[in-house]
DRENMAR-904425 format. One record per residue (C-alpha): residue number from 1; residue in three letters; y, z, x. Coordinates in steps of 0.2 Angstrom, whole numbers, always signed. Layout:
# residues N
+-----+------+-------+-------+-------+
: seq : type : north :    up :  east :
+-----+------+-------+-------+-------+
: NUM :  ala :     Y :     Z :     X :
...
+-----+------+-------+-------+-------+
***
This chain:
# residues 385
+-----+------+-------+-------+-------+
: seq : type : north :    up :  east :
+-----+------+-------+-------+-------+
:   1 :  met :    +2 :   +46 :    +2 :
:   2 :  leu :   +18 :   +40 :   +13 :
:   3 :  ile :   +32 :   +37 :    +1 :
:   4 :  thr :   +47 :   +40 :   +13 :
:   5 :  leu :   +54 :   +30 :   +27 :
:   6 :  ala :   +67 :   +37 :   +39 :
:   7 :  tyr :   +80 :   +30 :   +51 :
:   8 :  arg :   +94 :   +36 :   +62 :
:   9 :  val :  +111 :   +28 :   +59 :
:  10 :  pro :  +119 :   +27 :   +76 :
:  11 :  arg :  +137 :   +32 :   +75 :
:  12 :  gln :  +143 :   +17 :   +84 :
:  13 :  asp :  +135 :    +5 :   +70 :
:  14 :  met :  +141 :   +15 :   +55 :
:  15 :  asp :  +154 :    +3 :   +50 :
:  16 :  ser :  +142 :   -12 :   +51 :
:  17 :  leu :  +128 :    -2 :   +42 :
:  18 :  leu :  +138 :    +8 :   +28 :
:  19 :  gly :  +153 :    -2 :   +26 :
:  20 :  ser :  +169 :    +6 :   +19 :
:  21 :  ile :  +175 :   +15 :    +4 :
:  22 :  thr :  +190 :   +15 :    -7 :
:  23 :  ala :  +196 :   +32 :   -13 :
:  24 :  tyr :  +208 :   +38 :   -27 :
:  25 :  pro :  +213 :   +56 :   -22 :
:  26 :  leu :  +216 :   +65 :   -38 :
:  27 :  thr :  +229 :   +79 :   -38 :
:  28 :  ala :  +229 :   +96 :   -45 :
:  29 :  asp :  +239 :   +90 :   -60 :
:  30 :  phe :  +224 :   +78 :   -64 :
:  31 :  glu :  +212 :   +92 :   -63 :
:  32 :  lys :  +223 :  +102 :   -75 :
:  33 :  ala :  +224 :   +88 :   -87 :
:  34 :  trp :  +205 :   +86 :   -86 :
:  35 :  ala :  +201 :  +104 :   -88 :
:  36 :  asp :  +212 :  +103 :  -104 :
:  37 :  leu :  +201 :   +90 :  -112 :
:  38 :  pro :  +190 :   +95 :  -127 :
:  39 :  lys :  +174 :  +103 :  -123 :
:  40 :  arg :  +157 :  +101 :  -131 :
:  41 :  glu :  +147 :  +117 :  -136 :
:  42 :  asn :  +141 :  +127 :  -121 :
:  43 :  gln :  +151 :  +115 :  -109 :
:  44 :  arg :  +164 :  +121 :   -96 :
:  45 :  gln :  +172 :  +104 :   -95 :
:  46 :  pro :  +167 :   +86 :   -98 :
:  47 :  arg :  +155 :   +79 :   -85 :
:  48 :  tyr :  +161 :   +68 :   -71 :
:  49 :  ser :  +148 :   +56 :   -74 :
:  50 :  ala :  +152 :   +52 :   -92 :
:  51 :  leu :  +169 :   +44 :   -86 :
:  52 :  ala :  +161 :   +35 :   -70 :
:  53 :  thr :  +147 :   +28 :   -81 :
:  54 :  gly :  +160 :   +21 :   -92 :
:  55 :  leu :  +170 :   +13 :   -77 :
:  56 :  val :  +154 :    +7 :   -70 :
:  57 :  ala :  +150 :    -2 :   -87 :
:  58 :  ala :  +168 :   -10 :   -88 :
:  59 :  thr :  +170 :   -16 :   -70 :
:  60 :  gly :  +152 :   -19 :   -64 :
:  61 :  gln :  +156 :   -10 :   -49 :
:  62 :  pro :  +148 :    +7 :   -42 :
:  63 :  val :  +160 :   +20 :   -46 :
:  64 :  lys :  +157 :   +39 :   -44 :
:  65 :  leu :  +169 :   +55 :   -48 :
:  66 :  phe :  +168 :   +70 :   -38 :
:  67 :  gly :  +174 :   +88 :   -40 :
:  68 :  glu :  +182 :  +100 :   -28 :
:  69 :  arg :  +167 :  +107 :   -21 :
:  70 :  asp :  +162 :   +89 :   -15 :
:  71 :  leu :  +178 :   +87 :    -5 :
:  72 :  ala :  +181 :   +90 :   +13 :
:  73 :  glu :  +192 :  +104 :   +19 :
:  74 :  glu :  +206 :   +91 :   +25 :
:  75 :  glu :  +206 :   +83 :    +7 :
:  76 :  gln :  +209 :  +100 :    -1 :
:  77 :  ser :  +223 :  +105 :   +11 :
:  78 :  ala :  +230 :   +88 :    +6 :
:  79 :  gly :  +232 :   +93 :   -12 :
:  80 :  asn :  +216 :   +84 :   -18 :
:  81 :  arg :  +206 :   +92 :   -32 :
:  82 :  met :  +195 :   +77 :   -37 :
:  83 :  leu :  +191 :   +61 :   -30 :
:  84 :  leu :  +186 :   +44 :   -38 :
:  85 :  leu :  +178 :   +32 :   -27 :
:  86 :  thr :  +171 :   +14 :   -26 :
:  87 :  ser :  +163 :    +5 :   -12 :
:  88 :  glu :  +171 :   -11 :   -18 :
:  89 :  ala :  +189 :   -16 :   -16 :
:  90 :  ala :  +202 :    -6 :   -27 :
:  91 :  leu :  +198 :    -7 :   -45 :
:  92 :  asp :  +210 :   -19 :   -56 :
:  93 :  asp :  +219 :   -15 :   -72 :
:  94 :  arg :  +203 :   -10 :   -80 :
:  95 :  leu :  +203 :    +7 :   -73 :
:  96 :  arg :  +218 :   +12 :   -83 :
:  97 :  val :  +211 :    +3 :   -98 :
:  98 :  ala :  +195 :   +11 :   -96 :
:  99 :  val :  +201 :   +29 :   -93 :
: 100 :  arg :  +213 :   +27 :  -107 :
: 101 :  ala :  +200 :   +22 :  -120 :
: 102 :  trp :  +188 :   +35 :  -114 :
: 103 :  glu :  +200 :   +50 :  -116 :
: 104 :  arg :  +206 :   +43 :  -134 :
: 105 :  his :  +188 :   +44 :  -138 :
: 106 :  ile :  +186 :   +62 :  -131 :
: 107 :  arg :  +201 :   +68 :  -140 :
: 108 :  asp :  +196 :   +59 :  -155 :
: 109 :  gly :  +213 :   +51 :  -157 :
: 110 :  lys :  +222 :   +68 :  -160 :
: 111 :  lys :  +233 :   +68 :  -144 :
: 112 :  pro :  +240 :   +55 :  -133 :
: 113 :  pro :  +230 :   +51 :  -117 :
: 114 :  leu :  +236 :   +60 :  -102 :
: 115 :  leu :  +225 :   +55 :   -87 :
: 116 :  pro :  +230 :   +36 :   -85 :
: 117 :  gly :  +248 :   +41 :   -80 :
: 118 :  leu :  +241 :   +53 :   -68 :
: 119 :  leu :  +230 :   +40 :   -59 :
: 120 :  pro :  +236 :   +37 :   -40 :
: 121 :  ala :  +236 :   +22 :   -31 :
: 122 :  pro :  +221 :   +19 :   -21 :
: 123 :  glu :  +220 :   +23 :    -2 :
: 124 :  lys :  +217 :    +9 :   +10 :
: 125 :  ala :  +198 :    +6 :   +11 :
: 126 :  arg :  +192 :   +17 :   +25 :
: 127 :  ser :  +175 :   +18 :   +35 :
: 128 :  phe :  +162 :   +31 :   +31 :
: 129 :  ala :  +163 :   +36 :   +49 :
: 130 :  asp :  +181 :   +43 :   +47 :
: 131 :  phe :  +174 :   +57 :   +36 :
: 132 :  val :  +160 :   +62 :   +48 :
: 133 :  lys :  +161 :   +76 :   +61 :
: 134 :  phe :  +149 :   +74 :   +75 :
: 135 :  arg :  +144 :   +89 :   +85 :
: 136 :  pro :  +135 :   +90 :  +101 :
: 137 :  gly :  +116 :   +97 :   +99 :
: 138 :  gln :  +119 :   +98 :   +81 :
: 139 :  val :  +118 :   +89 :   +65 :
: 140 :  pro :  +133 :   +80 :   +59 :
: 141 :  val :  +145 :   +87 :   +46 :
: 142 :  met :  +151 :   +77 :   +31 :
: 143 :  pro :  +159 :   +80 :   +13 :
: 144 :  gly :  +147 :   +81 :    -1 :
: 145 :  trp :  +152 :   +65 :    -8 :
: 146 :  val :  +147 :   +54 :    +8 :
: 147 :  phe :  +129 :   +59 :    +6 :
: 148 :  arg :  +128 :   +52 :   -12 :
: 149 :  thr :  +138 :   +36 :   -10 :
: 150 :  ala :  +134 :   +29 :    +8 :
: 151 :  glu :  +119 :   +20 :    +2 :
: 152 :  trp :  +129 :    +7 :    -8 :
: 153 :  gln :  +132 :    -5 :    +6 :
: 154 :  val :  +115 :    -3 :   +14 :
: 155 :  met :  +106 :    -7 :    -3 :
: 156 :  arg :  +118 :   -22 :    -6 :
: 157 :  gln :  +112 :   -29 :   +10 :
: 158 :  leu :   +94 :   -27 :    +7 :
: 159 :  ala :   +96 :   -35 :   -10 :
: 160 :  glu :  +102 :   -51 :    -2 :
: 161 :  val :   +85 :   -55 :    +7 :
: 162 :  pro :   +69 :   -57 :    -3 :
: 163 :  leu :   +55 :   -44 :    +1 :
: 164 :  his :   +39 :   -53 :    +7 :
: 165 :  ile :   +22 :   -44 :    +4 :
: 166 :  asp :    +7 :   -53 :   +11 :
: 167 :  asp :    +3 :   -70 :    +3 :
: 168 :  arg :   +12 :   -68 :   -14 :
: 169 :  ala :   +28 :   -74 :   -20 :
: 170 :  pro :   +44 :   -65 :   -12 :
: 171 :  val :   +50 :   -51 :   -22 :
: 172 :  his :   +68 :   -52 :   -26 :
: 173 :  leu :   +77 :   -35 :   -27 :
: 174 :  ser :   +91 :   -32 :   -39 :
: 175 :  met :  +104 :   -18 :   -37 :
: 176 :  asp :  +108 :    -6 :   -51 :
: 177 :  thr :  +124 :    +4 :   -54 :
: 178 :  asp :  +115 :   +20 :   -47 :
: 179 :  gly :  +113 :   +11 :   -30 :
: 180 :  cys :   +94 :    +8 :   -32 :
: 181 :  leu :   +85 :    -7 :   -30 :
: 182 :  leu :   +73 :   -14 :   -43 :
: 183 :  ala :   +59 :   -28 :   -44 :
: 184 :  trp :   +67 :   -35 :   -59 :
: 185 :  glu :   +60 :   -53 :   -61 :
: 186 :  pro :   +48 :   -54 :   -75 :
: 187 :  gly :   +33 :   -60 :   -63 :
: 188 :  asp :   +36 :   -42 :   -54 :
: 189 :  leu :   +33 :   -31 :   -70 :
: 190 :  leu :   +18 :   -21 :   -69 :
: 191 :  ala :    +7 :   -20 :   -85 :
: 192 :  asn :   -10 :   -13 :   -90 :
: 193 :  arg :   -24 :   -25 :   -97 :
: 194 :  ala :   -19 :   -19 :  -115 :
: 195 :  gly :    -1 :   -23 :  -113 :
: 196 :  ser :    +4 :    -7 :  -119 :
: 197 :  ala :   +10 :    +2 :  -102 :
: 198 :  phe :   +24 :    -6 :   -91 :
: 199 :  ser :   +30 :    +0 :   -74 :
: 200 :  met :   +44 :    -7 :   -62 :
: 201 :  his :   +45 :    -5 :   -43 :
: 202 :  lys :   +61 :    +4 :   -38 :
: 203 :  val :   +68 :    +8 :   -21 :
: 204 :  thr :   +80 :   +22 :   -18 :
: 205 :  ala :   +90 :   +28 :    -2 :
: 206 :  arg :   +99 :   +43 :    +2 :
: 207 :  leu :  +109 :   +49 :   +17 :
: 208 :  thr :  +103 :   +65 :   +24 :
: 209 :  thr :  +103 :   +76 :   +41 :
: 210 :  arg :   +88 :   +81 :   +51 :
: 211 :  ala :   +86 :   +96 :   +63 :
: 212 :  gly :   +88 :   +89 :   +80 :
: 213 :  val :   +96 :   +73 :   +77 :
: 214 :  glu :  +115 :   +72 :   +80 :
: 215 :  asp :  +117 :   +56 :   +69 :
: 216 :  pro :  +115 :   +55 :   +50 :
: 217 :  val :   +99 :   +49 :   +44 :
: 218 :  leu :   +95 :   +36 :   +30 :
: 219 :  cys :   +79 :   +39 :   +20 :
: 220 :  phe :   +71 :   +26 :    +8 :
: 221 :  glu :   +59 :   +30 :    -5 :
: 222 :  ala :   +49 :   +19 :   -17 :
: 223 :  his :   +42 :   +23 :   -34 :
: 224 :  leu :   +35 :   +14 :   -49 :
: 225 :  ser :   +48 :   +18 :   -64 :
: 226 :  arg :   +39 :   +19 :   -81 :
: 227 :  ile :   +47 :    +9 :   -94 :
: 228 :  ser :   +46 :   +12 :  -112 :
: 229 :  pro :   +47 :    -4 :  -121 :
: 230 :  gln :   +54 :    +3 :  -138 :
: 231 :  gly :   +64 :   +18 :  -131 :
: 232 :  asp :   +52 :   +31 :  -134 :
: 233 :  trp :   +54 :   +47 :  -123 :
: 234 :  ala :   +68 :   +37 :  -114 :
: 235 :  lys :   +85 :   +45 :  -108 :
: 236 :  asn :   +92 :   +31 :   -98 :
: 237 :  val :   +91 :   +12 :  -100 :
: 238 :  trp :   +93 :    -3 :   -89 :
: 239 :  ile :  +103 :   -18 :   -95 :
: 240 :  glu :  +104 :   -35 :   -87 :
: 241 :  arg :  +121 :   -43 :   -92 :
: 242 :  asn :  +117 :   -60 :   -84 :
: 243 :  glu :  +133 :   -61 :   -74 :
: 244 :  asp :  +134 :   -68 :   -56 :
: 245 :  asp :  +134 :   -53 :   -43 :
: 246 :  ser :  +134 :   -40 :   -57 :
: 247 :  pro :  +123 :   -26 :   -54 :
: 248 :  ile :  +110 :   -21 :   -67 :
: 249 :  leu :  +119 :    -7 :   -78 :
: 250 :  lys :  +110 :    +9 :   -79 :
: 251 :  leu :  +116 :   +19 :   -94 :
: 252 :  pro :  +112 :   +36 :  -103 :
: 253 :  leu :  +102 :   +33 :  -119 :
: 254 :  arg :  +102 :   +42 :  -135 :
: 255 :  arg :   +89 :   +43 :  -148 :
: 256 :  arg :   +91 :   +49 :  -166 :
: 257 :  pro :   +84 :   +46 :  -183 :
: 258 :  asp :   +92 :   +34 :  -195 :
: 259 :  arg :   +98 :   +43 :  -211 :
: 260 :  glu :   +92 :   +30 :  -223 :
: 261 :  thr :   +76 :   +25 :  -215 :
: 262 :  gly :   +71 :   +41 :  -205 :
: 263 :  lys :   +65 :   +29 :  -190 :
: 264 :  trp :   +71 :   +33 :  -173 :
: 265 :  arg :   +85 :   +23 :  -166 :
: 266 :  ser :   +92 :   +20 :  -149 :
: 267 :  his :  +111 :   +22 :  -145 :
: 268 :  leu :  +122 :   +20 :  -131 :
: 269 :  asp :  +136 :   +34 :  -128 :
: 270 :  pro :  +150 :   +29 :  -140 :
: 271 :  ala :  +163 :   +33 :  -127 :
: 272 :  ile :  +155 :   +19 :  -116 :
: 273 :  ala :  +155 :    +7 :  -131 :
: 274 :  lys :  +175 :   +11 :  -133 :
: 275 :  ile :  +178 :    +7 :  -115 :
: 276 :  ile :  +168 :   -10 :  -116 :
: 277 :  glu :  +178 :   -14 :  -132 :
: 278 :  ala :  +195 :    -9 :  -124 :
: 279 :  cys :  +192 :   -19 :  -108 :
: 280 :  gln :  +187 :   -35 :  -120 :
: 281 :  leu :  +169 :   -36 :  -114 :
: 282 :  ser :  +154 :   -42 :  -124 :
: 283 :  ala :  +147 :   -28 :  -133 :
: 284 :  leu :  +132 :   -18 :  -127 :
: 285 :  asp :  +120 :   -16 :  -142 :
: 286 :  ile :  +103 :    -9 :  -141 :
: 287 :  pro :   +92 :   -18 :  -155 :
: 288 :  asp :   +83 :    -8 :  -167 :
: 289 :  glu :   +67 :   -18 :  -162 :
: 290 :  leu :   +65 :   -22 :  -143 :
: 291 :  pro :   +53 :   -36 :  -137 :
: 292 :  arg :   +35 :   -30 :  -135 :
: 293 :  ile :   +36 :   -35 :  -116 :
: 294 :  pro :   +52 :   -28 :  -108 :
: 295 :  gly :   +65 :   -40 :  -104 :
: 296 :  ala :   +85 :   -39 :  -102 :
: 297 :  ile :   +84 :   -21 :  -109 :
: 298 :  arg :   +72 :    -8 :  -102 :
: 299 :  pro :   +73 :   +10 :  -107 :
: 300 :  gln :   +66 :   +22 :   -94 :
: 301 :  met :   +53 :   +34 :   -99 :
: 302 :  ala :   +60 :   +51 :   -94 :
: 303 :  ser :   +42 :   +58 :   -92 :
: 304 :  thr :   +23 :   +55 :   -95 :
: 305 :  arg :    +8 :   +66 :   -93 :
: 306 :  phe :    -3 :   +51 :   -88 :
: 307 :  his :    +2 :   +37 :   -76 :
: 308 :  ala :    -7 :   +22 :   -83 :
: 309 :  leu :    -1 :   +11 :   -68 :
: 310 :  gly :    -1 :   +24 :   -55 :
: 311 :  ser :   +15 :   +34 :   -49 :
: 312 :  gly :   +17 :   +25 :   -32 :
: 313 :  pro :   +17 :    +7 :   -25 :
: 314 :  gly :    +6 :   +12 :   -10 :
: 315 :  pro :    +7 :   +12 :    +9 :
: 316 :  arg :    +5 :    -7 :   +11 :
: 317 :  phe :   +21 :    -9 :    +1 :
: 318 :  met :   +30 :    +4 :   +11 :
: 319 :  leu :   +24 :    -5 :   +27 :
: 320 :  arg :   +31 :   -21 :   +20 :
: 321 :  leu :   +47 :   -12 :   +15 :
: 322 :  his :   +49 :    -5 :   +32 :
: 323 :  glu :   +47 :   -22 :   +40 :
: 324 :  his :   +60 :   -29 :   +28 :
: 325 :  ile :   +73 :   -15 :   +32 :
: 326 :  met :   +71 :   -18 :   +51 :
: 327 :  ser :   +72 :   -37 :   +49 :
: 328 :  thr :   +88 :   -35 :   +38 :
: 329 :  leu :   +96 :   -20 :   +45 :
: 330 :  pro :   +90 :   -21 :   +64 :
: 331 :  leu :  +104 :    -8 :   +69 :
: 332 :  leu :   +95 :    +6 :   +61 :
: 333 :  val :   +83 :   +16 :   +72 :
: 334 :  pro :   +65 :   +22 :   +65 :
: 335 :  leu :   +63 :   +41 :   +67 :
: 336 :  pro :   +47 :   +44 :   +77 :
: 337 :  tyr :   +36 :   +58 :   +72 :
: 338 :  glu :   +28 :   +69 :   +86 :
: 339 :  val :   +10 :   +72 :   +86 :
: 340 :  asp :    +6 :   +90 :   +84 :
: 341 :  lys :    -6 :   +93 :  +100 :
: 342 :  arg :   -13 :  +109 :   +91 :
: 343 :  ile :   -22 :   +97 :   +78 :
: 344 :  arg :   -40 :   +92 :   +85 :
: 345 :  leu :   -48 :   +77 :   +77 :
: 346 :  ala :   -66 :   +75 :   +77 :
: 347 :  pro :   -73 :   +61 :   +89 :
: 348 :  arg :   -73 :   +44 :   +81 :
: 349 :  val :   -89 :   +35 :   +79 :
: 350 :  thr :   -87 :   +18 :   +85 :
: 351 :  ser :  -105 :   +11 :   +83 :
: 352 :  tyr :  -119 :   +16 :   +72 :
: 353 :  pro :  -138 :   +13 :   +73 :
: 354 :  pro :  -146 :    +0 :   +61 :
: 355 :  asp :  -151 :   +13 :   +49 :
: 356 :  gly :  -133 :   +18 :   +45 :
: 357 :  leu :  -123 :   +34 :   +49 :
: 358 :  pro :  -132 :   +47 :   +60 :
: 359 :  ala :  -141 :   +62 :   +52 :
: 360 :  ser :  -127 :   +73 :   +60 :
: 361 :  ala :  -114 :   +65 :   +49 :
: 362 :  val :  -124 :   +64 :   +33 :
: 363 :  gly :  -135 :   +80 :   +34 :
: 364 :  pro :  -122 :   +94 :   +30 :
: 365 :  ser :  -118 :   +86 :   +14 :
: 366 :  gly :  -135 :   +89 :    +7 :
: 367 :  phe :  -140 :   +70 :    +7 :
: 368 :  arg :  -149 :   +60 :   +17 :
: 369 :  lys :  -140 :   +43 :   +17 :
: 370 :  val :  -122 :   +36 :   +11 :
: 371 :  thr :  -119 :   +20 :    +2 :
: 372 :  leu :  -102 :   +13 :    +3 :
: 373 :  ala :   -96 :    +1 :   -11 :
: 374 :  cys :   -81 :   -10 :    -8 :
: 375 :  val :   -74 :   -17 :   -25 :
: 376 :  tyr :   -61 :   -31 :   -25 :
: 377 :  ala :   -53 :   -42 :   -38 :
: 378 :  thr :   -46 :   -56 :   -28 :
: 379 :  pro :   -51 :   -65 :   -11 :
: 380 :  ala :   -35 :   -58 :    -4 :
: 381 :  gly :   -40 :   -41 :    -8 :
: 382 :  arg :   -57 :   -44 :    +1 :
: 383 :  asp :   -48 :   -51 :   +16 :
: 384 :  arg :   -38 :   -36 :   +18 :
: 385 :  met :   -54 :   -25 :   +18 :
+-----+------+-------+-------+-------+
***
């Protein structure tokens, strides 16, 4: 099944398609203070995503933190050792408040926070194209962080226009803090007849390179994300905060048994809770009992041995998604696929005798005739067939 759509990003249109990035270049002093933070067992240093996730929850903006191996050579030679990025304008005072609350939690209050005082002023917003080196006859070269953040602006533009699929109501796509698009509306939630299995359409994008293509390439994929209504076998959770223009939060989820009752309960990372409290935002709590039908809180099932609703949305959805991308982002150039001339297809049969398929088509199977049954549930399904 085709699950990937690929498009060339013309270098002259990168500003319009990918937008800009606001960077906080963090120095070696920040990295040293980071390396001195208390570590968990079998952990070299705190995960970058731990702080970035807390900043996302506090600001509602996509934020990511990258280490030295993701930086360009020019960034390292300038003395930068880490990089904090957001696709929006510079973060407000909540940045320092959130970093202070997070570090205080990590240190368990045993030592005053050091990181807030080492945060630099943000750079002026710059185009992604400023960080790309184009080479004649070769793929472009970019820092590692460009590949993991360039889709933010693209997905935001796709979310502004509803996705039309045949004769059904338009699908309104909502962006989450990972930069994915979700079919979040209650009417778009997929469920089996028993009401025991639920899935949600998810569209992802990633910037990459392709041999023979001198510009960056943007790939889109679509999947069905299985939802666990009560959080069983879930490692992440989506939370809608019902705030205008605020993306849906995607946060790590923890499960542990209650000491008194023995029942399993869901919890958010306590560091994230501390950040939200410090930024004077409404608390994010996971109730002991979630609704039977997923609503504003949707735990994502980490894995399943059986996909009750399938694992992919199908080629028709991908065709409509391609049309949506082309109408919303006409500057993207679809990548063509050349036909391999070594492949020889059997001659197509364009007409059949009244008795059905010819014997030469049926005989090798060991049967004398073939019956085709077309099953449909709706008139629209019949029309498509």
